[in-house]
N, C-alpha and C positions, 0 to 999 in steps of 0.2 A: 543559576546553573543547576541542572538536575544532578543529584548525587548518584553515581553509577553503582549498580550492584548486580549480582548474578545468582540464579538459583538453578542447580543442575540435578541430574539423576541421583537419587538417594541422598540429596542434601537434607540436612535437618533444619537448616535455616538459611536465610539470604546471606551472601557473603559480599562485603563491600569491596569496591574497586578504587575508592577514593578515601584519603585520610579524613577523619572526622573534623580535624582542625586544620584546614588548609592554610599554608603559608604562615603558621604561627610558630613553627619549630617545636611544637609540643607533641608531635606524633611519636609514640613509643616504639621501641625496637620490635616488641611483640606484635604491635598493630601493623607495622611495615611488613613483617614476615607474613602475616595473614593476608594482607593485600597482595603481596607478590605471589603467594601460592594461588589465590583465587584468580589473579590475572593470568598466570601461566596455565591454569586449568582451562580457562575460557579461550586463551590464545590457541592452545592445542586443539580444542574442540572446533574452533572456527577454521583452523588450518586443515584439519581432516575433512571438514564439511565441504571446503572448496574442491577437494579431490574426489568427491562422490560423483557417480556417473551423471546424475541429474540434479541440477540446482534450479529450484523454483522459488520465486518471491511473490508475496502478496503485499502490495503497498496500499495503505489506507490514507484517510485525510490527514493523519498526523504527519505524514511526510511532506505535506505542502504548507505546514505551519512553521513558526519560528522565523529563521532568517529570510526565507523565500517570500514570506508575507502573504500567503494565501488566506482566504477567509475561513474562520471556524464556523461551526454550526450556529453558535450564538450570534456571531456577526451577521450571518444571513438572516436570522430572526430579527435582529436589530434594524436592518435596512428594509426588510419586508414589512415590518409591523409598526415601527416607531416613526413619528414625524420629525424627530430631532436625532436621527441615527448618527452615531459617531461623536455626539456631543459629550462633554464632560459633565453636563447637567443631568439631573434625573430624567430618565426617558419618559416620553409621553406618546401614547398610542395615536396613530393617525385616525382621522374620522372614519375612513374606509375600513381599516383593520378592526377598529372597535365595533363597528356595526356587524362585520362578518363574524367576529369572535362571539358576539351575543347571539347572532342568528343561528350559528351551527352548534351553540352550546359548549364551546371549548372552555375548559376549566384550567386556568393557569396554576391553581393551587394543587391540582392533581398531576398534570403533565409538565409543569414548569414552562419556561420560555423556550419551547422546542418547535422549530419550524417544521420539522419532519412530522411531528404529531399533529400540528395545526393543519398542514396540507392534507394529511391522511383524513382528518375529520372533515375537511371541505370536500374531498373526493367522495367519502361515504355519504355525505349530505346530498351531493349532487346526483347520487344514484337513485334517490327516492324523491327528490324535489328539484324542479328547475328554479334557479335563482340567478338572475343577471348579476347581482352584486357579488355573490360568491364566485361566480365564473370570472368576473372581471378581476377580483382579487387574486385568484389562482393564476390567471394570465400575467398579471403585473408581477407577482412573486417569481414566477418562472423567468420572466425577462430580467429581473434583478439578479437572480441566481446565475443565469447564463453570463451576464455582463461581469459580475464580480469574480466568477471563476475563470475569466479570460483576460480581464483588463489588468490584473495585478502583475502579469508577466511582461507587459509592454515596456520596452526599453529597460528590461532588467539587466543589470550589470553582471559580469561573470561571477563576482563574489557571492551573489545571492543564490547562484546555482551550483556553488562549489560542492555541497554535500551530495547533490544528485549526480554530479559529474564523477565524484570520487566513488560513489556507490556503483555506478555503471562500469566505471573503468576497472575496478577490482573484480567485480563479478564476471566481467566479460573476458578476463585474461586467464582463461582455462585451457586445458589441453585440447588440441584440435580433435582428438579422437572421442572426446566426451560430447554429449549432446549440448545444443545451444541453451544458454540460460533463458528461462521463460519468466517474464515479468507480468504478473496480473495486477491490475490496479482498479480501485473503485473511483478514482479521481477523474473529474472531467477535464482538468487543466492539461496544459502541454509541457509541464515541467520536465518530464523524462525525455520527450522528443527534443526539446530545446537543449537539454544537457547533452544528449547524444550527438546532436548536430554540431555543438561547439567543440567536440573532440573527435569528429570523424567516424563515429560508430554508425553501424548500419542497422536500421530498425525494420524488422519484418512484422508488419502490423495487420495483415489480412487485406491490404489494399493493393491494387494494381500499381505497376511502376510506370504506366502510361498516363497521359493527362486526357480527361479528368480522372483522378484516382478513384476507382470504384471498389467497393468492398466485395470480396469473393474469398470465402474460407479456404479455397484451394491454395492460396498463396502461403498459408501457414506450413504447407508441406514442401515448399520450395526452399532452396538454400543458395548461398553464394560461394563460389569457389574461385581460386586463382589458378588460371591455366598458364603453363610455361610458354614463354615467347617462342621457343623453337623446340623441336624434338617431339617425341611421343610419350613423354613422361606423364604420369597420372596427375590429375589436378589435386590441389590441396585446399582445404576449407579456409576461407578468408577469416582473418582475425577480426575481433570487435563486432561480431554480429550477434544480435539477440532478438527474441520474440517478445512483442508487446501486445497484451490483451487488455483492452479497456472495457471492463465488465459492465459498467453503467453508462457507456457511451463517452463522447468527447465533444468539446466546445466547437470543433471544426467538422463534425459529422452532420451532414444535411440529408434528410430523408425526402426523396423526390415523390411526385404524385404517384408514380408507378411502384413505389416501395423500395426502389434502389437507393443505396447509401453512397453519397458522393462526399469526398473530403474537400470542403470549401467553407467559406464564411456562411453562417447560418443565423436563423432567428429563433425565438422561443417557440414559435408555432411549428417550425419544421426541424428543429434540432432533434437529433437521434440521441436522447438522453433519458435515463431513468431518474426523474427528479426525486428529491427527498420525500419519502412517504413510506408508510408501513406496508404498502402493496408492492414492494420491490420483488418479492418472491413471485407474484403473478406476472409482473411485467418482464421478468427474466425469461419467460417462456415465449417471448416474441423475438423474431429475428431482428438484428444479428446477435442479440444478447443470448439467445438460446444456444447458438453455436459457440459463443465465447465461454459460457458456463459449462458446456459439454467438454470443451478443451481443459477447463479448470479441474473438473471432476476426474478426467482421464489422467491428468498430471499427478494428482494425489495418489493414484493407485500404482504408479510405477515403482518397481523395486530400486533400492540403492538411491533414494532421493533425499535431498536436503530441502526442506521447506522453510523459508525465512518469511516471517510475518512481521511487518514493520508499520507502526502507526495505525493499526487496525483495532478498533474497539470491541470487536465481536458482538456488534449490535445487529448485524444482518444475518438472520438465521440461515438463509439459503447459501451463505458462504461459510458461516461458522460451523454448522453441523457437519459438513464434509471434512473439515479439518479435525474435529473431535473424533469422528468415525475413523479417519485414516490413522490418527495417533493411537487408537485402540487396536486396529486390525492390520495395519501395514507394519510388519516387524522389521522391515528394512528402511524405514523412514526416520529421519532425524528432523525434529521440529525446533526451530529457534524463533521465539516470540520477543519482539522488541517494542517497548513502549515507555514513555517518560513517567507513567504512573503504574507500571506493571506490579510493583511491590504492593501498592495500595489496592489495586483492582483485584488481585488474587486473594486478598483478605476480606473484601467487601462481600455482602450478601446479595448484591443487586444483579449479578451476571453469572449464571451457572457455568458458562464456558471457561471463564478464567479460573474458577474454583476447580473444575474437573481437570483442566490441563495441569494445574499445579499438583493436584492429587496424583495424577498419572506419573509425573516427574518424581514425586516423593516415593512412588512405588517402584521406581527403577526404569521407567520408560525413557527412551532417548529424547528427552525434551529439555531445552534450555530456555530459561526466562531471563531476559536482560532488562534491567531498569535503566533506561538511557534514552536520550532523544535520538532522532534519526541522524542528526549531525554527529553526535558522539559515537553512534554505532558505525557509521560509515568509516570513521577513523580507525575503528577496531578491526575491520575486515583486513585480513592479511593480503599483501600484494605478492602474488605467486611468483612473478618474474623478478622480484627484488629481494628474494630471500638470501640470507647469508649461506655459505657452504654448510655451516652447522645446522641451520634450519632445514636445508634440503636433505641432509643426511638423516636428521630426526624424522622428517616427513616420510622418507623412503623406508626407514626401519618400521615406523608405525604401519605403513601400508603393507609391508611384507609380513609382519606379525599379526596384523588384524587388530591392533590395540588402538 
């Protein structure tokens, strides 16, 4: 279990949210006091965050790991490259993968066992030389990736989706006068759609409401209201509605020959996906991804916005750079970054975005870093309609005083 901790504006160091010696009875009174103080600080920040006019979330691959059982990037490498994938024995390259690795000159000692790096190398190689072997490997890998990102949810019991359900449930219980929660995700899978369906939430995802469901960005400007049964009273926004933007496509998006995107069962050849590769930046300038990225950039520029980033490793420059820019230039934005390795990543020298975000927080920017899994964070989000009278009074005082 990941030990939870938090780093907030002007913090000198990370503050733990869990006792160092769980269940041993050896936690000192001083340590308990520090944990309670840190927990209350975070609780207050999350509570006020849910009251901001705009709540935006970016969910990365980390939200589909853990209990839900989605594939990690290394798991995708394992099944695309090794002949004994999933075995407890030492992995062995398949003959096809080994030939391709040698042909394109991929060096594992430099890029490690990274399917994104390997497919990038293959794409670059195919730009300058035709190779049936490399093309076959790329097609095979994409078929495996599509299958693995869709099959793990088949017959999934409710318990496996509990964190996604809780996350959506609490973020969608906002005041009717506030804007709809906007959820952006780089994941191909249908975890959030399945979780929303299991609790009656309504997803506005850019597709028509008629069959077959066709992608049209105009649907993002639509909303759903409840009209009174009788009388001329004005309509009220329906509860439990949120916007979903799948930045890299989805396992059920099928691109037709005329370029139209239909929501239906698809194949690797027609799937509307940005597959793992370092050319994501260029691919994001093709529709419908261009429209979705445009919506993402626009959301980060809105005033009075809380941006929650969960399970995202800041490895995609075209999504990471706008976050860093907004953190620097949007004075009315609060940034909350959640990752099970956040404390480690902010100290590492391998990713400048993590270092810069922590540095801005240290300098007083409204940035909160939370070292926790997606499951742990979902439980920390306050349930706005289940607050005690004392909690509601404290919330109203903070809103009135601006603290």
